[in-house]
N, C-alpha and C positions, 0 to 999 in steps of 0.2 A: 575252488569251491570252499565254502565255510559251512560248517554244521554246528549249530548250538543245540545241545541236548541236555535234558534234565532227568533226574531219576530220584526216587525216594529209597532206592536200594543201594547196597554196597556192591558196586560193579567189580571192584578188585576181589572181593570174596567170591563173587559169582564166577569170575574168571579162574580163580584158584581151584574152585570145585567143578570146573569144566561146564558151568551153566551159561557162560558167556565167552564168546570167542576172544582169545588172547590178542590176535592181530587187530581186531576192531577196538578192543579196550585201549591199546596203545595209540591208535590213530585218533580216538576221541579224547583221550586224556592228555592232550598237548598243553592246554591251559586249564587248570582246575580252579573254579571259583566256588567257594562254599557260601551259600546264602542261608543264614540261620532262619529257622522257622519263626513265624510271627510271635509265638509264645516266648521266644528268646530275644525278641527285639520290640518289646511293647512300646518303647518311646517313639517308634515309627508310626504307630497306629493312628494318632490324630492327623498326621500329614496324609497318610493313605486314605483315611476315611473322608477327609475333606476334599482331597483331589478327585476321588471317584464320585462323590456327591455333586461337585461342580461340573464334572464331565457329563454326568447324567442330565443335569439341568440344561447344559448347553445343547446336548444332543436332542433334547425334547422341547427346546425353545421355551423354557420357563424361567422365571426369576431365580437368581441364586438363592440357595437355601443354606441353613446352618443346622448343625446338630446341637441339641441341648447338652449342657455339661453332664447331666445324668445319663444320657444316651452314650456319650463318649466313655464315661466311667464304666457303664455296663459292658460295652465292647472291649474295653481294656481288661476287664476282669474275666472275660470269656477265655477258656483254656486254649483255643486255637490249635486243635489237635493235629491238623494235617492228616496224614494217612498212617499215623503210628498205631491206630487201633485201640488207644487207651480211653477214648471217649465214647460214651454210649448215649443214645437218645432215649 
């Protein structure tokens, strides 16, 4: 069996403070892959934006669409906060 898990918290810290089981931590932490937040890898945004737009068009049986350069600039300037709690609406 393989389990792929993701978290926005520090599991090692949670394990050390007894908020997460040590045995489970070591079973899950066999291979650790750190995927930076979107805010840390803005160069990926145009590829992701276009991929999901084309996927949406295909799923809805409509003609392929494109984003305007202004829309892409707007999305690239967004803070992409994730769950850090630093962004407010």
